[in-house]
KOLDO-850027 format. One line per 8 residues: for each residue z, y, x of C-alpha. Coordinates in steps of 0.2 Angstrom, whole numbers, plus 5000, padded with zeros to 4 digits. Layout:
N
Z/Y/X; ...
This chain:
344
5490/5330/5352; 5481/5311/5349; 5462/5304/5347; 5466/5303/5327; 5471/5322/5328; 5453/5325/5336; 5446/5316/5321; 5444/5297/5326
5454/5286/5317; 5456/5270/5329; 5467/5260/5318; 5454/5264/5302; 5441/5256/5314; 5450/5241/5317; 5453/5240/5299; 5434/5240/5296
5429/5228/5308; 5441/5216/5298; 5435/5221/5282; 5416/5216/5288; 5419/5200/5298; 5417/5188/5283; 5402/5197/5280; 5395/5196/5297
5400/5179/5299; 5390/5173/5282; 5373/5176/5292; 5378/5166/5308; 5365/5153/5313; 5371/5137/5323; 5366/5144/5338; 5378/5160/5338
5393/5157/5351; 5409/5165/5348; 5415/5178/5335; 5414/5195/5330; 5426/5207/5341; 5419/5203/5359; 5412/5214/5371; 5395/5206/5369
5386/5194/5356; 5381/5177/5363; 5366/5166/5356; 5359/5150/5363; 5340/5148/5363; 5335/5136/5349; 5329/5119/5356; 5310/5111/5355
5302/5127/5364; 5292/5122/5380; 5286/5140/5384; 5299/5150/5374; 5295/5169/5374; 5307/5182/5369; 5301/5196/5359; 5311/5212/5354
5309/5225/5341; 5321/5242/5338; 5319/5255/5323; 5328/5265/5311; 5328/5272/5293; 5325/5290/5297; 5327/5303/5283; 5328/5290/5269
5346/5291/5273; 5347/5309/5265; 5343/5302/5249; 5355/5286/5250; 5369/5299/5255; 5365/5312/5242; 5364/5300/5228; 5380/5291/5236
5371/5273/5235; 5372/5264/5251; 5368/5247/5247; 5349/5246/5251; 5347/5256/5267; 5354/5241/5277; 5339/5230/5270; 5328/5243/5275
5335/5244/5293; 5333/5226/5296; 5315/5225/5287; 5309/5238/5299; 5313/5227/5314; 5310/5211/5309; 5293/5213/5302; 5288/5220/5318
5295/5205/5326; 5286/5193/5315; 5267/5201/5319; 5264/5191/5334; 5271/5177/5327; 5290/5176/5333; 5305/5171/5323; 5319/5183/5323
5334/5176/5330; 5347/5188/5329; 5351/5208/5323; 5362/5221/5330; 5365/5238/5322; 5372/5254/5328; 5380/5265/5316; 5387/5283/5319
5396/5293/5307; 5407/5311/5308; 5422/5301/5300; 5424/5284/5297; 5422/5280/5276; 5427/5262/5275; 5419/5260/5258; 5402/5267/5261
5400/5259/5278; 5405/5243/5270; 5391/5246/5258; 5378/5249/5272; 5384/5232/5282; 5382/5223/5264; 5363/5229/5265; 5362/5223/5283
5368/5207/5280; 5356/5204/5264; 5343/5208/5275; 5347/5198/5288; 5350/5183/5277; 5332/5187/5269; 5325/5186/5286; 5335/5172/5291
5343/5177/5307; 5361/5182/5313; 5370/5197/5313; 5376/5194/5331; 5385/5211/5331; 5386/5230/5331; 5393/5247/5335; 5400/5260/5324
5404/5278/5332; 5414/5289/5324; 5408/5305/5330; 5418/5322/5323; 5409/5337/5325; 5393/5329/5328; 5389/5322/5309; 5393/5333/5293
5407/5322/5281; 5399/5309/5272; 5384/5309/5285; 5379/5294/5295; 5363/5288/5304; 5359/5271/5311; 5348/5260/5322; 5344/5241/5321
5339/5228/5336; 5330/5211/5334; 5326/5199/5347; 5315/5184/5342; 5306/5169/5348; 5288/5161/5349; 5281/5148/5359; 5268/5155/5371
5254/5146/5365; 5257/5150/5347; 5258/5169/5351; 5247/5181/5343; 5241/5197/5354; 5225/5201/5348; 5213/5189/5357; 5212/5177/5340
5205/5190/5329; 5185/5188/5328; 5174/5197/5319; 5172/5192/5301; 5189/5188/5299; 5196/5193/5282; 5211/5206/5280; 5223/5200/5265
5236/5214/5262; 5252/5208/5256; 5259/5222/5243; 5273/5232/5248; 5288/5237/5236; 5284/5256/5236; 5288/5268/5248; 5298/5258/5260
5307/5268/5274; 5291/5280/5279; 5285/5296/5274; 5303/5302/5268; 5301/5320/5277; 5286/5322/5267; 5296/5315/5251; 5310/5327/5253
5298/5341/5256; 5288/5338/5239; 5305/5335/5227; 5316/5349/5237; 5304/5363/5240; 5287/5360/5229; 5295/5358/5212; 5309/5369/5211
5319/5360/5195; 5314/5342/5199; 5328/5332/5207; 5330/5314/5211; 5336/5309/5194; 5321/5315/5186; 5312/5300/5177; 5292/5305/5177
5284/5296/5164; 5272/5289/5178; 5288/5279/5183; 5290/5270/5168; 5308/5276/5165; 5314/5275/5181; 5321/5289/5192; 5314/5296/5207
5330/5290/5216; 5330/5273/5210; 5312/5270/5214; 5313/5278/5231; 5329/5268/5236; 5319/5253/5233; 5321/5243/5249; 5308/5238/5262
5300/5222/5258; 5303/5207/5272; 5290/5197/5275; 5297/5185/5288; 5299/5169/5280; 5283/5167/5270; 5273/5173/5285; 5283/5160/5296
5281/5146/5282; 5263/5151/5281; 5261/5146/5300; 5272/5131/5299; 5261/5125/5284; 5244/5127/5294; 5237/5143/5287; 5226/5149/5301
5232/5168/5304; 5222/5177/5318; 5233/5194/5318; 5245/5203/5308; 5250/5221/5306; 5266/5228/5299; 5260/5245/5288; 5274/5257/5292
5273/5276/5297; 5256/5282/5300; 5249/5270/5286; 5235/5258/5287; 5224/5270/5298; 5238/5268/5312; 5245/5253/5310; 5231/5242/5306
5219/5243/5323; 5236/5239/5332; 5233/5220/5329; 5215/5220/5332; 5204/5214/5349; 5194/5225/5359; 5176/5233/5353; 5185/5230/5334
5187/5239/5318; 5192/5234/5300; 5181/5239/5284; 5192/5241/5270; 5191/5244/5252; 5203/5255/5244; 5198/5250/5227; 5204/5232/5229
5221/5233/5227; 5235/5242/5215; 5243/5257/5221; 5261/5257/5214; 5263/5274/5203; 5275/5283/5215; 5261/5286/5227; 5250/5295/5213
5265/5305/5208; 5268/5310/5225; 5250/5315/5228; 5249/5326/5212; 5266/5333/5214; 5264/5338/5232; 5246/5341/5230; 5244/5330/5244
5227/5326/5250; 5220/5308/5249; 5218/5307/5268; 5236/5313/5271; 5242/5301/5258; 5234/5287/5268; 5239/5293/5285; 5259/5295/5280
5260/5279/5267; 5257/5262/5265; 5250/5266/5247; 5254/5250/5241; 5251/5237/5257; 5266/5233/5267; 5260/5220/5279; 5243/5214/5284
5236/5196/5290; 5219/5192/5296; 5212/5175/5292; 5196/5166/5294; 5184/5169/5281; 5183/5152/5275; 5201/5151/5272; 5205/5168/5266
5207/5164/5246; 5217/5149/5250; 5227/5159/5263; 5228/5175/5248; 5233/5162/5235; 5246/5154/5246; 5255/5170/5247; 5253/5174/5228
5263/5156/5226; 5277/5162/5236; 5280/5177/5224; 5270/5191/5236; 5256/5201/5228; 5241/5197/5238; 5224/5205/5239; 5207/5204/5248
5204/5222/5254; 5193/5222/5270; 5186/5213/5283; 5185/5213/5303; 5169/5222/5309; 5160/5227/5326; 5170/5245/5331; 5179/5255/5342
5197/5251/5334; 5197/5261/5319; 5198/5257/5301; 5184/5264/5292; 5180/5265/5273; 5197/5272/5265; 5191/5288/5260; 5175/5282/5254
């Protein structure tokens, strides 16, 4: 008996690493030291920082992976994985430097996981960070054939004097909402329940009239928007950003208060932005309340920046010029750390 008979093909694992080597190398920045295949990845800190602060983040994609595996389409969830990490890291003003991934599967399917890695590589390119390394674990008996799970890890850097920590936010600051590309990577346990349990004959291939000819699967696999480069370029261009929030699980009510200072809340106008049709379809199909929708999904706003009132319109227009739909959605008020006005 050997390892292969137990379900782990070491040679296939080596071949898989060789197959993705050029993909990984295409993301490398000048600070990357060494290549793929060592016990660890090495990265030299960029020059020019006086008081560099390293910022880290980790996340996964959640049960959206179930949809990717059901439809046998694996080229977008890697982008989601990167996005969920780098969008978090940039909220304090940090530039993502490098990314690592962890993939676990029951049996290594080289074609399937190469698609996943290709998505991770694309996400790293969009974010401007290096894919420094990763781990692929073959775990027979733990995952079913064709199943996999993954986690991502990101490290960024910011000058201490430029770091955002909530203390910069002022009452009267304006909230600018940057549009999402749809559901992104949160709330898929509810999405799956609506499609699989509430609707009976409806499948991922169903093309609701609301979605203009696209199937549910196509729309829901749209990857998470990566906001990193426009955010960093905005700050370099002199746009004064006082706070930022990545709108993930828990929606605006849970995530937006995380970037506020003490004794502050945000007053939002829910009629000030365009909610993508997929959210209307989910609410109607699953008979989901308005409150539950806002507490589960991003509802069309994937990222929020807080800026001074006098520069709010200039800031909004700047993001529009970068190809990101931006809306003036509210303002910071005195309060106890919540979001008000969403259900009015």
